LOBASE-386069 format. One record per residue (C-alpha): residue in three letters; x, z, y. Coordinates in Angstrom, 1 decimal, padded with zeros to 4 digits. Example, Ala and Ser with C-alpha at 12.3 -4.5 7.8 and 13.67 -1.06 7.14 Angstrom:
rest x z y
Ala 012.3 007.8 -004.5
Ser 013.7 007.1 -001.1
END
This chain:
rest x z y
Met 021.6 -041.2 -061.4
Leu 019.2 -038.3 -062.2
Pro 016.1 -037.9 -060.1
Gln 016.5 -035.4 -057.3
Ser 013.6 -033.3 -058.6
Ile 015.6 -032.3 -061.7
Pro 018.0 -029.4 -060.8
Thr 021.6 -029.8 -061.9
Val 024.6 -027.5 -062.6
Thr 028.2 -028.4 -061.9
Val 030.4 -027.4 -064.9
Thr 034.2 -027.0 -064.4
Ala 037.0 -026.0 -066.7
Arg 040.8 -026.1 -066.9
Tyr 043.0 -026.2 -070.0
Leu 046.7 -025.3 -070.1
Thr 049.2 -024.7 -072.8
Pro 050.8 -021.3 -073.1
Asp 053.7 -022.4 -071.1
Gly 051.5 -023.7 -068.3
Arg 051.5 -027.4 -069.0
Pro 048.2 -029.3 -068.5
Met 046.5 -030.2 -071.8
Ser 044.8 -033.6 -072.4
Gly 041.7 -034.5 -074.3
Thr 038.0 -034.6 -073.8
Val 035.0 -032.2 -073.6
Asp 031.6 -033.4 -074.8
Phe 028.3 -032.0 -073.7
Arg 025.5 -033.0 -076.0
Pro 021.8 -032.1 -075.6
Pro 019.4 -032.3 -078.5
Ala 018.9 -035.7 -080.1
Leu 016.5 -036.9 -077.4
Leu 014.9 -035.0 -074.5
Thr 011.9 -036.1 -072.5
His 010.8 -035.3 -069.0
Ala 007.2 -036.0 -068.5
Glu 007.0 -035.6 -064.8
Glu 009.8 -038.1 -064.2
Asp 008.9 -040.4 -067.2
Leu 012.4 -040.0 -068.4
Phe 014.3 -039.9 -071.8
Leu 017.6 -038.1 -071.9
Gly 020.0 -038.3 -074.9
Gly 023.6 -038.8 -076.0
Pro 026.7 -036.9 -075.1
Thr 028.3 -036.6 -071.7
Arg 032.1 -036.8 -072.1
Ala 034.5 -035.4 -069.6
Thr 038.2 -036.3 -069.8
Leu 040.8 -033.8 -068.7
Asp 042.7 -035.0 -065.6
Ser 046.4 -034.7 -064.9
Glu 046.0 -031.0 -064.1
Gly 044.0 -030.3 -067.3
Arg 040.7 -030.0 -065.4
Val 037.2 -031.3 -066.1
His 034.4 -031.6 -063.7
Val 030.9 -032.7 -064.7
Val 027.4 -032.4 -063.3
Leu 024.6 -031.8 -065.9
Pro 020.9 -031.2 -065.8
Ala 019.9 -027.5 -065.9
Thr 018.5 -026.5 -069.3
Asp 015.7 -024.4 -067.7
Ala 014.3 -027.0 -065.4
Pro 010.5 -027.3 -065.7
Gly 009.1 -030.4 -067.4
Trp 011.6 -030.7 -070.4
Asn 010.3 -031.3 -073.9
Pro 011.4 -029.3 -075.8
Ala 011.1 -026.6 -073.1
Val 013.9 -024.5 -074.7
Trp 017.2 -026.2 -075.5
Thr 021.0 -025.9 -075.2
Tyr 024.0 -028.1 -074.8
Thr 026.5 -028.4 -077.7
Val 030.0 -028.3 -076.2
Thr 032.8 -029.9 -078.3
Glu 036.4 -029.6 -077.1
Arg 038.8 -032.2 -078.5
Leu 042.2 -031.2 -077.1
Ser 045.6 -032.7 -077.9
Gly 048.0 -030.4 -079.7
Leu 045.3 -028.6 -081.6
Gly 045.2 -031.1 -084.5
Arg 041.9 -032.4 -085.8
Thr 040.2 -029.1 -085.2
Ala 037.6 -029.3 -082.5
Arg 035.8 -026.3 -081.2
Ser 032.0 -026.5 -080.7
Tyr 029.6 -024.0 -079.2
Gln 026.2 -023.9 -077.4
Ile 025.6 -023.1 -073.8
Val 022.6 -022.9 -071.5
Leu 022.8 -024.0 -067.8
Ser 020.5 -022.1 -065.5
Ala 019.3 -023.7 -062.3
Asp 019.9 -020.3 -060.6
His 023.6 -020.8 -061.1
Pro 024.4 -024.2 -059.7
Thr 028.2 -023.9 -060.5
Val 029.7 -022.4 -063.7
Asp 033.1 -022.5 -065.3
Leu 033.4 -022.9 -069.1
Ala 036.0 -020.1 -069.2
Asp 033.1 -017.7 -068.0
Ile 030.6 -018.7 -070.6
Ala 032.5 -020.0 -073.7
Pro 032.7 -017.6 -076.7
Ala 036.0 -015.8 -076.9
Asp 035.9 -015.8 -080.7
Pro 036.3 -019.3 -082.2
Ala 034.8 -018.0 -085.4
Asn 031.6 -017.2 -083.7
Pro 030.9 -020.3 -081.7
Gln 027.6 -019.3 -080.1
Tyr 026.6 -019.9 -076.5
Val 026.8 -017.3 -073.9
Ala 023.8 -017.2 -071.7
Val 024.4 -017.2 -068.0
Pro 022.5 -014.2 -066.5
Gly 019.7 -015.1 -064.3
Pro 018.5 -013.2 -061.1
Ala 017.2 -009.7 -061.3
Gly 013.5 -009.4 -062.2
Pro 011.0 -007.4 -060.2
Pro 011.0 -003.6 -060.6
Gly 008.9 -002.2 -063.3
Glu 006.1 000.3 -063.0
Leu 006.9 003.9 -062.2
Gly 007.1 006.0 -065.4
Pro 005.3 009.3 -066.0
Gln 006.8 012.4 -064.4
Gly 009.1 014.4 -066.6
Pro 008.7 018.1 -067.4
Ala 009.7 020.7 -064.8
Gly 013.3 021.9 -065.1
Pro 014.3 025.5 -065.2
Ala 014.2 027.5 -062.0
Gly 017.3 027.2 -059.9
Ala 019.5 030.0 -058.7
Val 018.7 031.8 -055.3
His 021.1 030.5 -052.7
Ser 020.4 032.9 -049.8
Val 018.1 035.8 -048.8
Asn 017.4 036.4 -045.1
Gly 020.5 034.3 -044.3
Lys 022.8 036.2 -046.7
Thr 024.7 034.3 -049.4
Asp 026.7 037.0 -051.1
Ala 026.7 037.1 -054.9
Asp 025.1 040.5 -054.9
Ile 022.9 040.7 -051.8
Val 021.8 044.1 -050.5
Leu 019.3 044.2 -047.7
Thr 018.8 047.0 -045.2
Ala 015.7 048.0 -043.2
Ala 017.0 046.2 -040.2
Asp 017.4 043.0 -042.3
Val 013.6 042.9 -042.8
Ser 012.8 044.2 -039.2
Ala 011.7 047.6 -040.5
Val 012.5 051.2 -039.6
Asp 014.9 053.1 -041.8
Ala 013.1 055.6 -044.0
Ser 015.5 058.4 -042.8
Arg 013.9 058.1 -039.3
Ala 010.3 058.7 -040.4
Gly 009.0 061.9 -038.8
Thr 012.1 062.4 -036.7
Pro 012.6 062.2 -032.9
Gly 013.2 058.6 -031.9
Gly 011.8 057.4 -035.2
Val 008.3 056.9 -036.3
Ala 005.5 059.3 -037.1
Thr 004.1 059.7 -040.6
Leu 000.6 060.6 -041.6
Gly -000.4 063.7 -043.4
Ala -002.8 063.8 -046.4
Asp -005.7 064.0 -043.8
Gly -004.6 060.8 -042.3
Leu -003.5 062.5 -039.1
Val 000.0 063.0 -037.6
Pro 001.2 066.4 -038.5
Ala 001.5 068.9 -035.6
Ala 005.2 069.3 -036.2
Gln 005.7 065.7 -035.3
Leu 003.8 065.9 -032.0
Pro 005.7 066.4 -028.7
Ala 006.1 069.9 -027.4
Gly 003.2 071.1 -025.3
Gly 000.8 068.7 -027.0
Gly -002.1 069.5 -029.2
Ala -005.8 070.1 -028.7
Val -007.3 070.5 -025.2
Ala -007.8 074.1 -024.5
Ser -010.2 073.7 -021.5
Val -011.5 071.2 -019.0
Asn -011.9 072.3 -015.4
Gly -011.9 075.9 -016.6
Arg -014.5 075.3 -019.3
Thr -014.2 075.5 -023.0
Gly -016.2 074.5 -025.9
Asn -018.3 071.3 -025.8
Val -017.7 070.6 -022.1
Thr -020.0 068.2 -020.2
Leu -019.0 067.6 -016.6
Ala -021.3 066.4 -013.7
Ala -020.2 064.6 -010.6
Thr -020.1 067.8 -008.6
Asp -017.8 069.3 -011.2
Val -015.1 066.8 -010.2
Gly -015.9 066.8 -006.5
Ala -017.8 063.5 -006.6
Leu -021.2 062.3 -005.5
Ser -023.9 061.6 -008.0
Gln -025.1 058.0 -008.3
Ala -028.1 058.7 -006.2
Ala -026.1 060.5 -003.5
Gly -023.6 057.7 -003.4
Asp -026.2 055.0 -003.1
Ala -027.8 056.9 -000.3
Arg -024.5 057.3 001.6
Tyr -022.6 054.1 000.9
Leu -023.3 050.4 000.7
Ala -022.8 049.1 -002.8
Ile -020.1 046.4 -003.3
Asp -022.8 043.7 -003.7
Gly -025.4 045.5 -001.7
Ser -024.9 043.4 001.5
Pro -025.9 039.8 001.7
Val -023.1 039.0 004.3
Thr -019.6 038.9 002.8
Ser -017.8 037.2 005.7
Val -018.4 035.8 009.2
Asn -016.7 032.4 009.9
Gly -014.3 033.1 007.1
Arg -013.4 036.6 008.4
Thr -014.0 039.9 006.8
Gly -013.6 043.5 007.9
Ala -014.4 044.4 011.5
Val -015.1 040.9 012.8
Val -015.1 040.1 016.5
Leu -015.8 036.5 017.5
Asn -015.3 034.7 020.7
Ala -016.7 031.4 022.0
Thr -014.0 029.3 020.4
Asp -014.7 030.8 017.0
Val -018.3 029.5 017.1
Ser -017.3 026.1 018.8
Ala -018.7 027.2 022.1
Val -017.5 027.3 025.7
Ala -017.1 030.6 027.4
Ser -019.7 031.4 030.0
Gly -017.3 031.1 032.8
Asp -016.0 027.7 031.7
Ala -019.3 025.8 031.4
Val -021.5 024.2 034.0
Leu -024.9 025.8 034.0
Leu -028.1 023.7 033.9
Thr -029.9 026.2 036.2
Gly -028.9 028.7 038.8
Asn -026.1 028.8 041.4
Gln -022.5 028.3 040.3
Thr -019.2 027.5 041.9
Val -017.2 024.8 040.1
Gln -013.4 024.8 040.6
Gly -010.9 022.0 040.3
Thr -011.2 018.2 040.2
Lys -013.9 016.8 038.0
Thr -014.0 013.1 036.9
Phe -017.4 011.7 035.8
Ala -017.4 008.9 033.3
Ala -020.8 007.9 034.8
Pro -021.8 008.8 038.4
Pro -024.3 011.7 038.5
Leu -027.8 010.7 039.4
Thr -030.2 012.4 041.8
Thr -033.3 011.6 043.7
Val -032.9 014.4 046.3
Thr -032.1 013.6 049.9
Pro -029.3 015.8 051.3
Thr -030.3 018.4 053.9
Thr -026.8 019.8 054.9
Asp -023.6 018.2 055.9
Asp -021.6 019.2 052.8
Gln -024.1 018.0 050.2
Leu -023.4 015.0 047.9
Thr -025.9 012.1 048.3
Arg -027.1 008.8 046.9
Arg -025.6 005.4 047.7
Gly -029.1 004.2 048.5
Tyr -029.5 006.9 051.1
Val -026.1 006.1 052.6
Asp -026.8 002.4 052.8
Ala -030.2 003.1 054.4
Val -028.9 005.4 057.1
Ser -025.5 003.7 057.8
Ser -027.0 000.4 058.6
Ala -030.3 001.6 060.0
Gly -031.4 -000.8 062.8
Ser -028.6 -003.3 062.1
Trp -027.7 -006.1 059.7
Ser -025.1 -005.4 057.0
Pro -023.5 -007.8 054.6
Ser -025.6 -006.6 051.7
Ala -028.7 -007.2 053.8
Val -028.1 -010.9 053.6
Gly -026.6 -011.1 050.1
Phe -022.9 -010.6 050.8
Ala -020.5 -008.0 049.5
Gly -018.4 -008.1 052.7
Trp -017.6 -010.4 055.6
Ala -015.1 -010.9 058.4
Phe -017.7 -010.0 061.1
Asp -021.4 -010.3 061.7
Pro -021.9 -014.1 061.9
Ala -024.3 -013.5 064.8
Cys -021.2 -012.6 066.9
Gly -019.7 -016.1 066.4
Ser -018.8 -018.4 069.2
Ala -021.7 -020.8 069.7
Ala -019.8 -023.4 071.7
Thr -016.4 -023.9 070.0
Pro -016.2 -024.1 066.2
Gln -012.8 -024.1 064.4
Tyr -011.3 -027.3 063.1
Cys -008.3 -026.7 060.8
Ile -004.9 -028.4 061.1
Asn -003.9 -030.2 057.9
Gly -001.6 -028.2 055.7
Trp -002.0 -024.9 057.5
Val -003.0 -021.8 055.5
Tyr -005.5 -019.8 057.5
Leu -006.1 -016.2 056.6
Ile -009.4 -014.4 057.3
Gly -009.6 -010.6 056.7
Val -012.5 -009.1 054.8
Pro -012.8 -005.4 054.0
Leu -014.6 -004.1 050.8
His -015.8 -000.5 050.8
Ala -016.7 -000.3 047.1
Gln -015.5 -001.8 043.9
Thr -017.0 -005.3 043.7
Ile -017.0 -008.2 041.3
Val -016.2 -011.1 043.5
Lys -017.4 -014.5 042.3
Asn -017.9 -016.5 045.5
Ile -016.3 -017.2 048.9
Ala -018.7 -018.3 051.7
Phe -018.2 -020.2 055.0
Tyr -020.6 -021.2 057.7
Val -020.2 -024.9 058.6
Pro -022.0 -025.9 061.8
Gly -021.3 -029.6 061.3
Tyr -019.5 -032.0 059.0
Val -019.6 -035.8 058.8
Gly -018.8 -035.7 055.1
Asn -016.2 -037.4 052.8
Thr -013.1 -036.7 054.9
Leu -011.7 -033.8 052.9
Gly -008.9 -034.5 050.5
Ala -008.5 -033.1 047.0
Ala -005.7 -030.8 048.3
Ser -008.2 -028.5 050.1
Phe -008.8 -025.1 048.7
Ala -010.1 -021.6 049.4
Gly -008.7 -018.5 047.8
Leu -008.7 -014.6 047.7
Tyr -005.6 -012.5 048.3
Thr -004.9 -008.8 048.2
Ser -003.5 -007.0 051.2
Ala -000.1 -007.2 049.5
Gly -000.3 -011.0 049.5
Ala -001.1 -011.6 045.8
Arg -003.6 -014.3 045.0
Val -006.4 -013.0 042.7
Gly -008.8 -015.9 043.0
Val -009.1 -019.6 043.9
Thr -011.8 -022.2 044.2
Ala -012.1 -025.7 043.0
Ala -011.1 -028.5 045.4
Leu -013.3 -028.2 048.5
Asn -014.0 -031.9 048.6
Thr -016.3 -031.3 045.6
Leu -018.1 -028.4 047.4
Phe -018.4 -029.6 051.1
Thr -021.0 -032.2 051.9
Ala -022.3 -033.7 055.2
Thr -024.3 -031.2 057.2
Glu -025.4 -030.2 060.6
Gly -025.2 -026.5 059.8
Arg -025.4 -024.5 056.6
Thr -023.7 -021.7 054.6
Val -021.3 -023.3 052.0
Val -020.8 -021.1 048.9
Cys -017.5 -021.8 047.1
Pro -017.3 -020.3 043.5
Leu -014.0 -018.9 042.3
Thr -012.7 -020.4 039.1
Ala -012.8 -016.9 037.6
Ala -014.5 -013.7 038.8
Tyr -012.3 -010.9 040.2
Thr -013.0 -007.2 040.0
Ala -011.9 -006.0 043.4
Ala -011.1 -002.4 044.2
Pro -012.1 -001.0 047.6
Gly -009.6 -002.2 050.2
Asn -008.7 -005.0 052.6
Tyr -008.5 -008.6 051.4
Trp -007.7 -012.0 052.9
Val -009.7 -015.2 052.4
Ala -007.2 -018.1 052.5
Leu -008.2 -021.6 053.6
Val -006.1 -024.8 053.4
Ile -007.5 -028.2 054.6
Asn -006.1 -031.6 054.0
Gly -007.5 -035.1 054.7
Pro -009.4 -035.2 058.1
Ser -007.7 -037.4 060.7
Pro -008.3 -036.5 063.4
Asn -009.0 -033.0 062.4
Thr -012.3 -033.1 064.3
Ser -013.6 -035.4 061.6
Gly -013.3 -032.5 059.1
Pro -015.7 -029.7 058.6
Ala -016.2 -027.3 061.5
Phe -016.1 -023.6 060.8
Leu -018.0 -020.8 062.5
Arg -015.5 -018.6 064.4
Gly -015.5 -015.5 066.6
Ser -014.0 -014.8 070.0
Ser -010.6 -016.3 070.7
Val -009.6 -014.8 074.0
Gly -005.9 -014.4 074.4
Gln -003.0 -015.4 072.2
Ala -004.9 -013.8 069.2
Pro -008.6 -013.5 068.9
Gly -010.1 -010.3 070.3
Gly -011.5 -009.6 066.8
Ser -007.9 -009.0 065.6
Ala -007.3 -006.0 067.9
Arg -005.5 -003.4 065.8
Met -003.0 -000.5 065.9
Pro 000.6 -001.3 065.0
Gly 001.3 -001.6 061.3
Tyr -002.4 -002.3 060.4
Pro -003.6 -005.5 058.7
Ile -004.0 -008.7 060.7
Arg -007.6 -009.7 060.5
His -007.2 -013.3 061.6
Gly -003.9 -015.1 061.0
Arg -002.0 -017.8 059.1
Leu 001.1 -018.4 057.1
Ser 004.2 -019.4 059.0
Thr 004.9 -022.2 056.5
Thr 003.0 -025.5 057.2
Gly 002.4 -028.7 055.3
Gln 000.9 -027.0 052.3
Thr -001.2 -028.9 049.8
Ser -002.2 -025.9 047.7
Leu -002.5 -022.1 048.0
Pro 000.6 -020.1 047.0
Thr 000.3 -017.6 044.1
Ser 001.7 -015.0 046.6
Phe 003.3 -014.6 050.0
Pro 005.2 -011.9 051.8
Val 003.0 -010.1 054.2
Ala 005.8 -010.4 056.8
Asn 005.1 -014.1 056.9
Val 001.5 -013.6 058.2
Val 001.3 -014.8 061.8
Ala -001.5 -013.6 064.1
Asp -003.4 -016.7 065.2
Ser -006.1 -017.6 067.7
Asn -008.4 -018.7 064.9
Ala -011.2 -016.3 064.0
Ile -012.9 -018.2 061.2
Trp -015.9 -016.4 059.6
Ala -015.8 -015.9 055.9
Ala -017.7 -013.7 053.5
Leu -017.4 -012.5 049.8
Ala -020.3 -012.5 047.4
Thr -021.0 -011.6 043.8
END
């Protein structure tokens, strides 16, 4: 078997008699006496004989004659055909087998003339294109194919074809004027009535006109009478030109009748809301003058104690009016309500009670104080009172709310629920007011007005409700004192 590095060519052929019967015999392929292949360390010699098969065919694989490495480098096969029926005459011829044609048939390369038994070279692939040759001489000029788009055999152009005016229209109406020898348009070609100027403003000859000759002002007179276009430094006012009239809005101002003056007397109409209260140090002198809060506080409580005088924002009543002999002991589970009015917006942080006596450690964890609006909505609550009340023989107990509440002016209820003391007289005693009659005298009121001292009709409570219907408030004989503080 030949080494794989040596390219081969498959050679085929078929031999038939004129009537189509397969011939028999052999075909020999003989290289030169002895070939060598240096790269493969190989000698190659002797014929290769192919015997015709039953169909008169031969098929043989041979080394290509142009494979690199052969010695000699150029050589051919001698093909000898020994076929039955042709007598002793054998045909021989030479062929080359190129590796570029891996399959060839002897019918394509064998010489057709037995008298000239030379090999037929199998054509190889096309070589690279050669260099471009020199340019040949210019050929004769070709015929004109068209002129201005016309292709007739005999082309005739008119003036219109070349965008010109016909010569017959020169110097005629509707045509074009011509020039005379002097380079001017002849008078005959000028429109009727034309020609040289005879006079200007009644003058003839070399006429020179002044401004007054045409009813105009001289430059000096015009400058004295009129403003030049660029003679004024102001060209517009607030984007306006012409006869400009501006109002207060045009200059981002307030009309004189719509502004509050800093000095002088003025009447201000309508409701005015101040983001910050106006300040003054002046004391009012007439009944209809506005005044300062400090002045009001000073004169309204002159000679008497007010809640603010002792640190409270509001209270149920002056504690000096409390009942000295009979304090209030609370029934377990009852929710007591103590009315406290506020006359100004107040940030409420604390509820205060006065406890004239308490043995201590009898309150249960289900004891609380809270703050309610006049509509019965809870807006504040304290921690359990058993953490705030300690044994005492008389002191003010301050109970902080768990969260401060910004209270608008109005009436509020302080709620109190006590649980734990048994009997209830072992619980804290609370300062209270007068309790004459079924309801305390301090709860005197007109029909429909808030109950100052009362309780909820529901008993057995261990906490303060988030809200309650006002209709459930029952007037009660208790008149416990309570106060609100910031």
